[in-house]
All heavy atoms as atom14 arrays in JSON, in Angstrom:
{
  "sequence": "MGLGDKIKNAAEEAKGKVKEAIGDATDDKSMEAEGHKDQASANLKQVGEDIKDAFK",
  "atom14_mask": [
    [1, 1, 1, 1, 1, 1, 1, 1, 0, 0, 0, 0, 0, 0],
    [1, 1, 1, 1, 0, 0, 0, 0, 0, 0, 0, 0, 0, 0],
    [1, 1, 1, 1, 1, 1, 1, 1, 0, 0, 0, 0, 0, 0],
    [1, 1, 1, 1, 0, 0, 0, 0, 0, 0, 0, 0, 0, 0],
    [1, 1, 1, 1, 1, 1, 1, 1, 0, 0, 0, 0, 0, 0],
    [1, 1, 1, 1, 1, 1, 1, 1, 1, 0, 0, 0, 0, 0],
    [1, 1, 1, 1, 1, 1, 1, 1, 0, 0, 0, 0, 0, 0],
    [1, 1, 1, 1, 1, 1, 1, 1, 1, 0, 0, 0, 0, 0],
    [1, 1, 1, 1, 1, 1, 1, 1, 0, 0, 0, 0, 0, 0],
    [1, 1, 1, 1, 1, 0, 0, 0, 0, 0, 0, 0, 0, 0],
    [1, 1, 1, 1, 1, 0, 0, 0, 0, 0, 0, 0, 0, 0],
    [1, 1, 1, 1, 1, 1, 1, 1, 1, 0, 0, 0, 0, 0],
    [1, 1, 1, 1, 1, 1, 1, 1, 1, 0, 0, 0, 0, 0],
    [1, 1, 1, 1, 1, 0, 0, 0, 0, 0, 0, 0, 0, 0],
    [1, 1, 1, 1, 1, 1, 1, 1, 1, 0, 0, 0, 0, 0],
    [1, 1, 1, 1, 0, 0, 0, 0, 0, 0, 0, 0, 0, 0],
    [1, 1, 1, 1, 1, 1, 1, 1, 1, 0, 0, 0, 0, 0],
    [1, 1, 1, 1, 1, 1, 1, 0, 0, 0, 0, 0, 0, 0],
    [1, 1, 1, 1, 1, 1, 1, 1, 1, 0, 0, 0, 0, 0],
    [1, 1, 1, 1, 1, 1, 1, 1, 1, 0, 0, 0, 0, 0],
    [1, 1, 1, 1, 1, 0, 0, 0, 0, 0, 0, 0, 0, 0],
    [1, 1, 1, 1, 1, 1, 1, 1, 0, 0, 0, 0, 0, 0],
    [1, 1, 1, 1, 0, 0, 0, 0, 0, 0, 0, 0, 0, 0],
    [1, 1, 1, 1, 1, 1, 1, 1, 0, 0, 0, 0, 0, 0],
    [1, 1, 1, 1, 1, 0, 0, 0, 0, 0, 0, 0, 0, 0],
    [1, 1, 1, 1, 1, 1, 1, 0, 0, 0, 0, 0, 0, 0],
    [1, 1, 1, 1, 1, 1, 1, 1, 0, 0, 0, 0, 0, 0],
    [1, 1, 1, 1, 1, 1, 1, 1, 0, 0, 0, 0, 0, 0],
    [1, 1, 1, 1, 1, 1, 1, 1, 1, 0, 0, 0, 0, 0],
    [1, 1, 1, 1, 1, 1, 0, 0, 0, 0, 0, 0, 0, 0],
    [1, 1, 1, 1, 1, 1, 1, 1, 0, 0, 0, 0, 0, 0],
    [1, 1, 1, 1, 1, 1, 1, 1, 1, 0, 0, 0, 0, 0],
    [1, 1, 1, 1, 1, 0, 0, 0, 0, 0, 0, 0, 0, 0],
    [1, 1, 1, 1, 1, 1, 1, 1, 1, 0, 0, 0, 0, 0],
    [1, 1, 1, 1, 0, 0, 0, 0, 0, 0, 0, 0, 0, 0],
    [1, 1, 1, 1, 1, 1, 1, 1, 1, 1, 0, 0, 0, 0],
    [1, 1, 1, 1, 1, 1, 1, 1, 1, 0, 0, 0, 0, 0],
    [1, 1, 1, 1, 1, 1, 1, 1, 0, 0, 0, 0, 0, 0],
    [1, 1, 1, 1, 1, 1, 1, 1, 1, 0, 0, 0, 0, 0],
    [1, 1, 1, 1, 1, 0, 0, 0, 0, 0, 0, 0, 0, 0],
    [1, 1, 1, 1, 1, 1, 0, 0, 0, 0, 0, 0, 0, 0],
    [1, 1, 1, 1, 1, 0, 0, 0, 0, 0, 0, 0, 0, 0],
    [1, 1, 1, 1, 1, 1, 1, 1, 0, 0, 0, 0, 0, 0],
    [1, 1, 1, 1, 1, 1, 1, 1, 0, 0, 0, 0, 0, 0],
    [1, 1, 1, 1, 1, 1, 1, 1, 1, 0, 0, 0, 0, 0],
    [1, 1, 1, 1, 1, 1, 1, 1, 1, 0, 0, 0, 0, 0],
    [1, 1, 1, 1, 1, 1, 1, 0, 0, 0, 0, 0, 0, 0],
    [1, 1, 1, 1, 0, 0, 0, 0, 0, 0, 0, 0, 0, 0],
    [1, 1, 1, 1, 1, 1, 1, 1, 1, 0, 0, 0, 0, 0],
    [1, 1, 1, 1, 1, 1, 1, 1, 0, 0, 0, 0, 0, 0],
    [1, 1, 1, 1, 1, 1, 1, 1, 0, 0, 0, 0, 0, 0],
    [1, 1, 1, 1, 1, 1, 1, 1, 1, 0, 0, 0, 0, 0],
    [1, 1, 1, 1, 1, 1, 1, 1, 0, 0, 0, 0, 0, 0],
    [1, 1, 1, 1, 1, 0, 0, 0, 0, 0, 0, 0, 0, 0],
    [1, 1, 1, 1, 1, 1, 1, 1, 1, 1, 1, 0, 0, 0],
    [1, 1, 1, 1, 1, 1, 1, 1, 1, 0, 0, 0, 0, 0]
  ],
  "atom14_positions": [
    [[-86.22, 110.16, 80.6], [-87.65, 109.92, 80.57], [-87.95, 109.08, 79.35], [-87.47, 109.34, 78.27], [-88.38, 111.25, 80.53], [-89.87, 111.12, 80.43], [-90.63, 112.67, 80.82], [-91.41, 113.03, 79.3], [0.0, 0.0, 0.0], [0.0, 0.0, 0.0], [0.0, 0.0, 0.0], [0.0, 0.0, 0.0], [0.0, 0.0, 0.0], [0.0, 0.0, 0.0]],
    [[-88.78, 108.1, 79.53], [-89.12, 107.24, 78.42], [-90.15, 107.86, 77.51], [-90.91, 108.76, 77.88], [0.0, 0.0, 0.0], [0.0, 0.0, 0.0], [0.0, 0.0, 0.0], [0.0, 0.0, 0.0], [0.0, 0.0, 0.0], [0.0, 0.0, 0.0], [0.0, 0.0, 0.0], [0.0, 0.0, 0.0], [0.0, 0.0, 0.0], [0.0, 0.0, 0.0]],
    [[-90.16, 107.37, 76.29], [-91.12, 107.86, 75.31], [-92.55, 107.6, 75.78], [-93.43, 108.42, 75.59], [-90.86, 107.18, 73.96], [-91.77, 107.59, 72.81], [-91.64, 109.09, 72.55], [-91.42, 106.81, 71.56], [0.0, 0.0, 0.0], [0.0, 0.0, 0.0], [0.0, 0.0, 0.0], [0.0, 0.0, 0.0], [0.0, 0.0, 0.0], [0.0, 0.0, 0.0]],
    [[-92.77, 106.47, 76.42], [-94.1, 106.14, 76.93], [-94.61, 107.17, 77.93], [-95.78, 107.54, 77.91], [0.0, 0.0, 0.0], [0.0, 0.0, 0.0], [0.0, 0.0, 0.0], [0.0, 0.0, 0.0], [0.0, 0.0, 0.0], [0.0, 0.0, 0.0], [0.0, 0.0, 0.0], [0.0, 0.0, 0.0], [0.0, 0.0, 0.0], [0.0, 0.0, 0.0]],
    [[-93.7, 107.65, 78.8], [-94.09, 108.66, 79.78], [-94.45, 109.97, 79.09], [-95.41, 110.65, 79.47], [-92.97, 108.91, 80.78], [-92.73, 107.74, 81.71], [-93.69, 106.98, 81.96], [-91.6, 107.57, 82.18], [0.0, 0.0, 0.0], [0.0, 0.0, 0.0], [0.0, 0.0, 0.0], [0.0, 0.0, 0.0], [0.0, 0.0, 0.0], [0.0, 0.0, 0.0]],
    [[-93.68, 110.34, 78.08], [-93.97, 111.57, 77.34], [-95.34, 111.48, 76.67], [-96.11, 112.43, 76.68], [-92.9, 111.82, 76.27], [-91.58, 112.28, 76.82], [-90.61, 112.56, 75.71], [-89.26, 112.97, 76.26], [-88.3, 113.29, 75.21], [0.0, 0.0, 0.0], [0.0, 0.0, 0.0], [0.0, 0.0, 0.0], [0.0, 0.0, 0.0], [0.0, 0.0, 0.0]],
    [[-95.63, 110.32, 76.09], [-96.91, 110.14, 75.41], [-98.06, 110.19, 76.41], [-99.09, 110.83, 76.15], [-96.92, 108.81, 74.62], [-95.94, 108.91, 73.46], [-98.31, 108.46, 74.13], [-95.67, 107.6, 72.75], [0.0, 0.0, 0.0], [0.0, 0.0, 0.0], [0.0, 0.0, 0.0], [0.0, 0.0, 0.0], [0.0, 0.0, 0.0], [0.0, 0.0, 0.0]],
    [[-97.89, 109.54, 77.57], [-98.95, 109.56, 78.6], [-99.21, 110.97, 79.1], [-100.35, 111.38, 79.26], [-98.57, 108.66, 79.77], [-98.81, 107.19, 79.52], [-98.75, 106.4, 80.81], [-97.39, 105.8, 80.96], [-97.26, 104.92, 82.14], [0.0, 0.0, 0.0], [0.0, 0.0, 0.0], [0.0, 0.0, 0.0], [0.0, 0.0, 0.0], [0.0, 0.0, 0.0]],
    [[-98.13, 111.72, 79.34], [-98.29, 113.09, 79.83], [-98.97, 113.97, 78.78], [-99.84, 114.78, 79.1], [-96.95, 113.69, 80.23], [-96.38, 113.04, 81.47], [-97.09, 112.42, 82.26], [-95.08, 113.17, 81.66], [0.0, 0.0, 0.0], [0.0, 0.0, 0.0], [0.0, 0.0, 0.0], [0.0, 0.0, 0.0], [0.0, 0.0, 0.0], [0.0, 0.0, 0.0]],
    [[-98.58, 113.82, 77.52], [-99.2, 114.6, 76.45], [-100.67, 114.24, 76.29], [-101.52, 115.11, 76.08], [-98.46, 114.38, 75.13], [0.0, 0.0, 0.0], [0.0, 0.0, 0.0], [0.0, 0.0, 0.0], [0.0, 0.0, 0.0], [0.0, 0.0, 0.0], [0.0, 0.0, 0.0], [0.0, 0.0, 0.0], [0.0, 0.0, 0.0], [0.0, 0.0, 0.0]],
    [[-100.98, 112.96, 76.42], [-102.38, 112.52, 76.3], [-103.21, 113.08, 77.45], [-104.35, 113.51, 77.25], [-102.45, 111.0, 76.27], [0.0, 0.0, 0.0], [0.0, 0.0, 0.0], [0.0, 0.0, 0.0], [0.0, 0.0, 0.0], [0.0, 0.0, 0.0], [0.0, 0.0, 0.0], [0.0, 0.0, 0.0], [0.0, 0.0, 0.0], [0.0, 0.0, 0.0]],
    [[-102.65, 113.07, 78.66], [-103.38, 113.6, 79.81], [-103.61, 115.1, 79.65], [-104.7, 115.61, 79.96], [-102.61, 113.32, 81.11], [-103.37, 113.75, 82.34], [-102.67, 113.37, 83.64], [-101.68, 112.62, 83.62], [-103.15, 113.83, 84.68], [0.0, 0.0, 0.0], [0.0, 0.0, 0.0], [0.0, 0.0, 0.0], [0.0, 0.0, 0.0], [0.0, 0.0, 0.0]],
    [[-102.61, 115.8, 79.14], [-102.77, 117.24, 78.94], [-103.83, 117.51, 77.87], [-104.68, 118.4, 78.03], [-101.45, 117.88, 78.53], [-101.56, 119.39, 78.4], [-100.24, 120.08, 78.12], [-99.22, 119.39, 77.92], [-100.25, 121.31, 78.08], [0.0, 0.0, 0.0], [0.0, 0.0, 0.0], [0.0, 0.0, 0.0], [0.0, 0.0, 0.0], [0.0, 0.0, 0.0]],
    [[-103.81, 116.74, 76.78], [-104.8, 116.91, 75.72], [-106.21, 116.62, 76.24], [-107.16, 117.34, 75.92], [-104.47, 115.99, 74.55], [0.0, 0.0, 0.0], [0.0, 0.0, 0.0], [0.0, 0.0, 0.0], [0.0, 0.0, 0.0], [0.0, 0.0, 0.0], [0.0, 0.0, 0.0], [0.0, 0.0, 0.0], [0.0, 0.0, 0.0], [0.0, 0.0, 0.0]],
    [[-106.34, 115.58, 77.06], [-107.64, 115.23, 77.64], [-108.13, 116.4, 78.5], [-109.32, 116.74, 78.45], [-107.5, 113.97, 78.47], [-108.78, 113.51, 79.13], [-108.59, 112.24, 79.93], [-107.98, 112.56, 81.26], [-107.96, 111.46, 82.22], [0.0, 0.0, 0.0], [0.0, 0.0, 0.0], [0.0, 0.0, 0.0], [0.0, 0.0, 0.0], [0.0, 0.0, 0.0]],
    [[-107.23, 117.0, 79.24], [-107.6, 118.15, 80.07], [-108.06, 119.34, 79.25], [-109.03, 120.02, 79.6], [0.0, 0.0, 0.0], [0.0, 0.0, 0.0], [0.0, 0.0, 0.0], [0.0, 0.0, 0.0], [0.0, 0.0, 0.0], [0.0, 0.0, 0.0], [0.0, 0.0, 0.0], [0.0, 0.0, 0.0], [0.0, 0.0, 0.0], [0.0, 0.0, 0.0]],
    [[-107.39, 119.58, 78.12], [-107.78, 120.68, 77.25], [-109.17, 120.45, 76.66], [-109.96, 121.37, 76.54], [-106.75, 120.88, 76.14], [-105.47, 121.5, 76.63], [-104.47, 121.7, 75.51], [-103.19, 122.3, 76.07], [-102.2, 122.57, 75.01], [0.0, 0.0, 0.0], [0.0, 0.0, 0.0], [0.0, 0.0, 0.0], [0.0, 0.0, 0.0], [0.0, 0.0, 0.0]],
    [[-109.44, 119.2, 76.29], [-110.76, 118.86, 75.74], [-111.84, 119.07, 76.8], [-112.88, 119.68, 76.54], [-110.78, 117.41, 75.19], [-112.19, 116.97, 74.87], [-109.9, 117.3, 73.96], [0.0, 0.0, 0.0], [0.0, 0.0, 0.0], [0.0, 0.0, 0.0], [0.0, 0.0, 0.0], [0.0, 0.0, 0.0], [0.0, 0.0, 0.0], [0.0, 0.0, 0.0]],
    [[-111.59, 118.57, 78.01], [-112.57, 118.74, 79.09], [-112.81, 120.22, 79.37], [-113.95, 120.65, 79.58], [-112.08, 118.07, 80.37], [-112.25, 116.58, 80.39], [-111.82, 116.05, 81.74], [-111.94, 114.55, 81.83], [-111.5, 114.06, 83.15], [0.0, 0.0, 0.0], [0.0, 0.0, 0.0], [0.0, 0.0, 0.0], [0.0, 0.0, 0.0], [0.0, 0.0, 0.0]],
    [[-111.73, 120.99, 79.38], [-111.86, 122.42, 79.64], [-112.71, 123.08, 78.55], [-113.61, 123.88, 78.85], [-110.48, 123.08, 79.69], [-110.54, 124.57, 79.93], [-109.18, 125.23, 79.86], [-108.16, 124.54, 79.66], [-109.14, 126.46, 80.0], [0.0, 0.0, 0.0], [0.0, 0.0, 0.0], [0.0, 0.0, 0.0], [0.0, 0.0, 0.0], [0.0, 0.0, 0.0]],
    [[-112.46, 122.74, 77.3], [-113.21, 123.33, 76.18], [-114.68, 122.94, 76.23], [-115.56, 123.78, 76.02], [-112.59, 122.9, 74.86], [0.0, 0.0, 0.0], [0.0, 0.0, 0.0], [0.0, 0.0, 0.0], [0.0, 0.0, 0.0], [0.0, 0.0, 0.0], [0.0, 0.0, 0.0], [0.0, 0.0, 0.0], [0.0, 0.0, 0.0], [0.0, 0.0, 0.0]],
    [[-114.95, 121.66, 76.53], [-116.34, 121.21, 76.62], [-117.04, 121.91, 77.79], [-118.18, 122.37, 77.66], [-116.42, 119.67, 76.77], [-115.98, 119.01, 75.47], [-117.83, 119.24, 77.15], [-115.81, 117.5, 75.57], [0.0, 0.0, 0.0], [0.0, 0.0, 0.0], [0.0, 0.0, 0.0], [0.0, 0.0, 0.0], [0.0, 0.0, 0.0], [0.0, 0.0, 0.0]],
    [[-116.36, 122.0, 78.91], [-116.93, 122.68, 80.07], [-117.23, 124.14, 79.79], [-118.26, 124.67, 80.18], [0.0, 0.0, 0.0], [0.0, 0.0, 0.0], [0.0, 0.0, 0.0], [0.0, 0.0, 0.0], [0.0, 0.0, 0.0], [0.0, 0.0, 0.0], [0.0, 0.0, 0.0], [0.0, 0.0, 0.0], [0.0, 0.0, 0.0], [0.0, 0.0, 0.0]],
    [[-116.32, 124.8, 79.07], [-116.52, 126.2, 78.71], [-117.69, 126.34, 77.74], [-118.53, 127.23, 77.9], [-115.24, 126.76, 78.09], [-115.3, 128.25, 77.86], [-115.84, 128.97, 78.72], [-114.82, 128.7, 76.8], [0.0, 0.0, 0.0], [0.0, 0.0, 0.0], [0.0, 0.0, 0.0], [0.0, 0.0, 0.0], [0.0, 0.0, 0.0], [0.0, 0.0, 0.0]],
    [[-117.76, 125.45, 76.75], [-118.83, 125.53, 75.75], [-120.2, 125.24, 76.33], [-121.2, 125.82, 75.89], [-118.54, 124.57, 74.61], [0.0, 0.0, 0.0], [0.0, 0.0, 0.0], [0.0, 0.0, 0.0], [0.0, 0.0, 0.0], [0.0, 0.0, 0.0], [0.0, 0.0, 0.0], [0.0, 0.0, 0.0], [0.0, 0.0, 0.0], [0.0, 0.0, 0.0]],
    [[-120.26, 124.36, 77.31], [-121.55, 123.98, 77.9], [-121.83, 124.71, 79.21], [-122.82, 124.43, 79.86], [-121.61, 122.46, 78.14], [-120.57, 122.1, 79.06], [-121.46, 121.69, 76.85], [0.0, 0.0, 0.0], [0.0, 0.0, 0.0], [0.0, 0.0, 0.0], [0.0, 0.0, 0.0], [0.0, 0.0, 0.0], [0.0, 0.0, 0.0], [0.0, 0.0, 0.0]],
    [[-120.96, 125.62, 79.59], [-121.06, 126.36, 80.84], [-121.09, 125.43, 82.05], [-121.78, 125.66, 83.03], [-122.28, 127.27, 80.83], [-122.14, 128.43, 81.81], [-120.99, 128.85, 82.07], [-123.17, 128.9, 82.33], [0.0, 0.0, 0.0], [0.0, 0.0, 0.0], [0.0, 0.0, 0.0], [0.0, 0.0, 0.0], [0.0, 0.0, 0.0], [0.0, 0.0, 0.0]],
    [[-120.3, 124.34, 81.96], [-120.18, 123.36, 83.05], [-118.86, 123.66, 83.78], [-117.79, 123.21, 83.38], [-120.18, 121.94, 82.48], [-120.13, 120.86, 83.54], [-119.8, 121.17, 84.7], [-120.4, 119.7, 83.19], [0.0, 0.0, 0.0], [0.0, 0.0, 0.0], [0.0, 0.0, 0.0], [0.0, 0.0, 0.0], [0.0, 0.0, 0.0], [0.0, 0.0, 0.0]],
    [[-118.96, 124.44, 84.83], [-117.76, 124.87, 85.56], [-117.01, 123.71, 86.19], [-115.8, 123.74, 86.3], [-118.13, 125.89, 86.64], [-118.75, 127.16, 86.07], [-117.79, 127.87, 85.13], [-118.42, 129.13, 84.57], [-117.64, 129.71, 83.49], [0.0, 0.0, 0.0], [0.0, 0.0, 0.0], [0.0, 0.0, 0.0], [0.0, 0.0, 0.0], [0.0, 0.0, 0.0]],
    [[-117.73, 122.66, 86.58], [-117.1, 121.49, 87.18], [-116.19, 120.8, 86.17], [-115.05, 120.44, 86.48], [-118.17, 120.53, 87.69], [-117.58, 119.35, 88.17], [0.0, 0.0, 0.0], [0.0, 0.0, 0.0], [0.0, 0.0, 0.0], [0.0, 0.0, 0.0], [0.0, 0.0, 0.0], [0.0, 0.0, 0.0], [0.0, 0.0, 0.0], [0.0, 0.0, 0.0]],
    [[-116.69, 120.59, 84.95], [-115.89, 119.93, 83.93], [-114.71, 120.82, 83.51], [-113.61, 120.33, 83.28], [-116.72, 119.58, 82.7], [-115.9, 118.84, 81.63], [-116.89, 118.19, 80.3], [-117.49, 116.7, 81.06], [0.0, 0.0, 0.0], [0.0, 0.0, 0.0], [0.0, 0.0, 0.0], [0.0, 0.0, 0.0], [0.0, 0.0, 0.0], [0.0, 0.0, 0.0]],
    [[-114.96, 122.11, 83.45], [-113.88, 123.05, 83.1], [-112.77, 122.99, 84.14], [-111.58, 122.94, 83.81], [-114.46, 124.45, 83.0], [-113.53, 125.46, 82.39], [-114.18, 126.82, 82.18], [-115.41, 126.95, 82.33], [-113.43, 127.75, 81.86], [0.0, 0.0, 0.0], [0.0, 0.0, 0.0], [0.0, 0.0, 0.0], [0.0, 0.0, 0.0], [0.0, 0.0, 0.0]],
    [[-113.14, 122.95, 85.42], [-112.16, 122.86, 86.5], [-111.41, 121.53, 86.45], [-110.2, 121.48, 86.69], [-112.85, 123.03, 87.84], [0.0, 0.0, 0.0], [0.0, 0.0, 0.0], [0.0, 0.0, 0.0], [0.0, 0.0, 0.0], [0.0, 0.0, 0.0], [0.0, 0.0, 0.0], [0.0, 0.0, 0.0], [0.0, 0.0, 0.0], [0.0, 0.0, 0.0]],
    [[-112.13, 120.46, 86.13], [-111.49, 119.15, 86.02], [-110.46, 119.15, 84.88], [-109.38, 118.56, 85.0], [-112.55, 118.08, 85.75], [-112.05, 116.68, 85.88], [-113.16, 115.65, 85.74], [-114.29, 115.9, 86.15], [-112.85, 114.56, 85.2], [0.0, 0.0, 0.0], [0.0, 0.0, 0.0], [0.0, 0.0, 0.0], [0.0, 0.0, 0.0], [0.0, 0.0, 0.0]],
    [[-110.77, 119.85, 83.8], [-109.83, 119.97, 82.7], [-108.57, 120.71, 83.11], [-107.46, 120.31, 82.78], [0.0, 0.0, 0.0], [0.0, 0.0, 0.0], [0.0, 0.0, 0.0], [0.0, 0.0, 0.0], [0.0, 0.0, 0.0], [0.0, 0.0, 0.0], [0.0, 0.0, 0.0], [0.0, 0.0, 0.0], [0.0, 0.0, 0.0], [0.0, 0.0, 0.0]],
    [[-108.75, 121.78, 83.87], [-107.59, 122.52, 84.39], [-106.74, 121.62, 85.29], [-105.51, 121.63, 85.21], [-108.04, 123.75, 85.2], [-108.43, 124.91, 84.37], [-107.54, 125.65, 83.64], [-109.66, 125.47, 84.16], [-108.18, 126.62, 83.01], [-109.47, 126.53, 83.3], [0.0, 0.0, 0.0], [0.0, 0.0, 0.0], [0.0, 0.0, 0.0], [0.0, 0.0, 0.0]],
    [[-107.42, 120.83, 86.12], [-106.71, 119.93, 87.04], [-105.91, 118.89, 86.27], [-104.75, 118.62, 86.6], [-107.71, 119.25, 87.97], [-107.07, 118.37, 89.02], [-108.11, 117.59, 89.8], [-108.33, 116.36, 89.03], [-108.81, 115.18, 89.35], [0.0, 0.0, 0.0], [0.0, 0.0, 0.0], [0.0, 0.0, 0.0], [0.0, 0.0, 0.0], [0.0, 0.0, 0.0]],
    [[-106.5, 118.3, 85.24], [-105.8, 117.3, 84.43], [-104.56, 117.9, 83.76], [-103.5, 117.28, 83.72], [-106.72, 116.72, 83.36], [-107.79, 115.8, 83.92], [-107.7, 115.43, 85.11], [-108.72, 115.45, 83.17], [0.0, 0.0, 0.0], [0.0, 0.0, 0.0], [0.0, 0.0, 0.0], [0.0, 0.0, 0.0], [0.0, 0.0, 0.0], [0.0, 0.0, 0.0]],
    [[-104.7, 119.12, 83.25], [-103.56, 119.78, 82.61], [-102.46, 120.08, 83.61], [-101.27, 119.85, 83.32], [-104.02, 121.09, 81.95], [-104.88, 120.88, 80.72], [-105.34, 122.19, 80.16], [-104.53, 122.97, 79.69], [-106.64, 122.44, 80.21], [0.0, 0.0, 0.0], [0.0, 0.0, 0.0], [0.0, 0.0, 0.0], [0.0, 0.0, 0.0], [0.0, 0.0, 0.0]],
    [[-102.83, 120.55, 84.77], [-101.83, 120.86, 85.8], [-101.11, 119.59, 86.25], [-99.88, 119.6, 86.43], [-102.49, 121.54, 87.0], [0.0, 0.0, 0.0], [0.0, 0.0, 0.0], [0.0, 0.0, 0.0], [0.0, 0.0, 0.0], [0.0, 0.0, 0.0], [0.0, 0.0, 0.0], [0.0, 0.0, 0.0], [0.0, 0.0, 0.0], [0.0, 0.0, 0.0]],
    [[-101.86, 118.52, 86.38], [-101.26, 117.24, 86.78], [-100.26, 116.76, 85.73], [-99.15, 116.33, 86.07], [-102.36, 116.2, 86.98], [-101.82, 114.93, 87.22], [0.0, 0.0, 0.0], [0.0, 0.0, 0.0], [0.0, 0.0, 0.0], [0.0, 0.0, 0.0], [0.0, 0.0, 0.0], [0.0, 0.0, 0.0], [0.0, 0.0, 0.0], [0.0, 0.0, 0.0]],
    [[-100.63, 116.85, 84.48], [-99.74, 116.41, 83.4], [-98.48, 117.27, 83.37], [-97.37, 116.75, 83.19], [-100.46, 116.47, 82.06], [0.0, 0.0, 0.0], [0.0, 0.0, 0.0], [0.0, 0.0, 0.0], [0.0, 0.0, 0.0], [0.0, 0.0, 0.0], [0.0, 0.0, 0.0], [0.0, 0.0, 0.0], [0.0, 0.0, 0.0], [0.0, 0.0, 0.0]],
    [[-98.65, 118.57, 83.55], [-97.49, 119.46, 83.53], [-96.57, 119.19, 84.71], [-95.34, 119.23, 84.56], [-97.95, 120.92, 83.53], [-98.56, 121.33, 82.21], [-98.23, 120.78, 81.17], [-99.45, 122.3, 82.26], [0.0, 0.0, 0.0], [0.0, 0.0, 0.0], [0.0, 0.0, 0.0], [0.0, 0.0, 0.0], [0.0, 0.0, 0.0], [0.0, 0.0, 0.0]],
    [[-97.13, 118.91, 85.87], [-96.33, 118.61, 87.05], [-95.53, 117.31, 86.84], [-94.34, 117.25, 87.17], [-97.22, 118.5, 88.28], [-96.5, 118.31, 89.61], [-95.59, 119.5, 89.89], [-97.53, 118.18, 90.72], [0.0, 0.0, 0.0], [0.0, 0.0, 0.0], [0.0, 0.0, 0.0], [0.0, 0.0, 0.0], [0.0, 0.0, 0.0], [0.0, 0.0, 0.0]],
    [[-96.17, 116.32, 86.26], [-95.47, 115.06, 85.97], [-94.34, 115.3, 84.98], [-93.26, 114.74, 85.11], [-96.44, 114.03, 85.4], [-97.42, 113.49, 86.41], [-98.4, 112.54, 85.74], [-99.5, 112.11, 86.68], [-100.5, 111.28, 86.01], [0.0, 0.0, 0.0], [0.0, 0.0, 0.0], [0.0, 0.0, 0.0], [0.0, 0.0, 0.0], [0.0, 0.0, 0.0]],
    [[-94.59, 116.14, 84.0], [-93.57, 116.45, 82.99], [-92.36, 117.12, 83.64], [-91.22, 116.78, 83.34], [-94.16, 117.35, 81.9], [-93.19, 117.67, 80.78], [-92.79, 116.45, 79.98], [-93.62, 115.59, 79.72], [-91.54, 116.36, 79.61], [0.0, 0.0, 0.0], [0.0, 0.0, 0.0], [0.0, 0.0, 0.0], [0.0, 0.0, 0.0], [0.0, 0.0, 0.0]],
    [[-92.61, 118.05, 84.54], [-91.52, 118.73, 85.24], [-90.71, 117.73, 86.05], [-89.47, 117.76, 86.04], [-92.06, 119.87, 86.13], [-90.99, 120.39, 87.07], [-92.61, 120.99, 85.28], [0.0, 0.0, 0.0], [0.0, 0.0, 0.0], [0.0, 0.0, 0.0], [0.0, 0.0, 0.0], [0.0, 0.0, 0.0], [0.0, 0.0, 0.0], [0.0, 0.0, 0.0]],
    [[-91.39, 116.82, 86.73], [-90.69, 115.79, 87.5], [-89.81, 114.92, 86.63], [-88.67, 114.6, 86.99], [0.0, 0.0, 0.0], [0.0, 0.0, 0.0], [0.0, 0.0, 0.0], [0.0, 0.0, 0.0], [0.0, 0.0, 0.0], [0.0, 0.0, 0.0], [0.0, 0.0, 0.0], [0.0, 0.0, 0.0], [0.0, 0.0, 0.0], [0.0, 0.0, 0.0]],
    [[-90.33, 114.54, 85.47], [-89.55, 113.72, 84.55], [-88.36, 114.51, 84.0], [-87.27, 113.96, 83.84], [-90.42, 113.22, 83.4], [-91.48, 112.22, 83.83], [-90.9, 110.91, 84.34], [-89.79, 110.52, 83.95], [-91.56, 110.29, 85.2], [0.0, 0.0, 0.0], [0.0, 0.0, 0.0], [0.0, 0.0, 0.0], [0.0, 0.0, 0.0], [0.0, 0.0, 0.0]],
    [[-88.55, 115.8, 83.71], [-87.46, 116.63, 83.22], [-86.35, 116.74, 84.28], [-85.16, 116.73, 83.93], [-87.97, 118.02, 82.84], [-88.82, 118.03, 81.59], [-88.8, 117.01, 80.84], [-89.52, 119.03, 81.35], [0.0, 0.0, 0.0], [0.0, 0.0, 0.0], [0.0, 0.0, 0.0], [0.0, 0.0, 0.0], [0.0, 0.0, 0.0], [0.0, 0.0, 0.0]],
    [[-86.74, 116.86, 85.53], [-85.74, 116.93, 86.62], [-84.96, 115.63, 86.7], [-83.74, 115.63, 86.84], [-86.42, 117.29, 87.95], [-86.92, 118.72, 87.93], [-85.47, 117.06, 89.12], [-87.8, 119.11, 89.1], [0.0, 0.0, 0.0], [0.0, 0.0, 0.0], [0.0, 0.0, 0.0], [0.0, 0.0, 0.0], [0.0, 0.0, 0.0], [0.0, 0.0, 0.0]],
    [[-85.67, 114.49, 86.6], [-84.99, 113.2, 86.63], [-84.0, 113.09, 85.48], [-82.89, 112.61, 85.65], [-86.0, 112.05, 86.55], [-86.71, 111.78, 87.86], [-87.38, 110.42, 87.82], [-88.8, 110.54, 87.38], [-89.54, 109.27, 87.41], [0.0, 0.0, 0.0], [0.0, 0.0, 0.0], [0.0, 0.0, 0.0], [0.0, 0.0, 0.0], [0.0, 0.0, 0.0]],
    [[-84.42, 113.56, 84.29], [-83.54, 113.51, 83.12], [-82.3, 114.36, 83.31], [-81.22, 114.01, 82.84], [-84.29, 113.98, 81.86], [-85.27, 112.94, 81.35], [-85.2, 111.76, 81.78], [-86.12, 113.3, 80.51], [0.0, 0.0, 0.0], [0.0, 0.0, 0.0], [0.0, 0.0, 0.0], [0.0, 0.0, 0.0], [0.0, 0.0, 0.0], [0.0, 0.0, 0.0]],
    [[-82.45, 115.5, 84.0], [-81.33, 116.39, 84.21], [-80.24, 115.75, 85.06], [-79.06, 116.06, 84.92], [-81.8, 117.69, 84.86], [0.0, 0.0, 0.0], [0.0, 0.0, 0.0], [0.0, 0.0, 0.0], [0.0, 0.0, 0.0], [0.0, 0.0, 0.0], [0.0, 0.0, 0.0], [0.0, 0.0, 0.0], [0.0, 0.0, 0.0], [0.0, 0.0, 0.0]],
    [[-80.61, 114.81, 85.92], [-79.64, 114.17, 86.8], [-79.09, 112.87, 86.25], [-78.31, 112.2, 86.91], [-80.25, 113.94, 88.19], [-80.38, 115.21, 88.97], [-81.6, 115.86, 89.09], [-79.28, 115.79, 89.56], [-81.71, 117.04, 89.79], [-79.37, 116.96, 90.28], [-80.61, 117.6, 90.39], [0.0, 0.0, 0.0], [0.0, 0.0, 0.0], [0.0, 0.0, 0.0]],
    [[-79.48, 112.51, 85.04], [-78.95, 111.28, 84.44], [-77.63, 111.52, 83.78], [-77.27, 112.52, 83.31], [-79.95, 110.72, 83.41], [-81.1, 110.06, 84.08], [-81.98, 109.38, 83.06], [-83.14, 108.7, 83.77], [-84.01, 108.03, 82.87], [0.0, 0.0, 0.0], [0.0, 0.0, 0.0], [0.0, 0.0, 0.0], [0.0, 0.0, 0.0], [0.0, 0.0, 0.0]]
  ]
}
């Protein structure tokens, strides 16, 4: 996995955490859910990259 992919995944996860925190603080369930979705997406991408690395 390239360094660029790791950085993109970490940035997406951080963005999701921020959205989740803002949604929680403002009682905006939609934004909170979107934050969870962004984090899950980043984690799924990370797992896929880890699997690819394991077969190299």
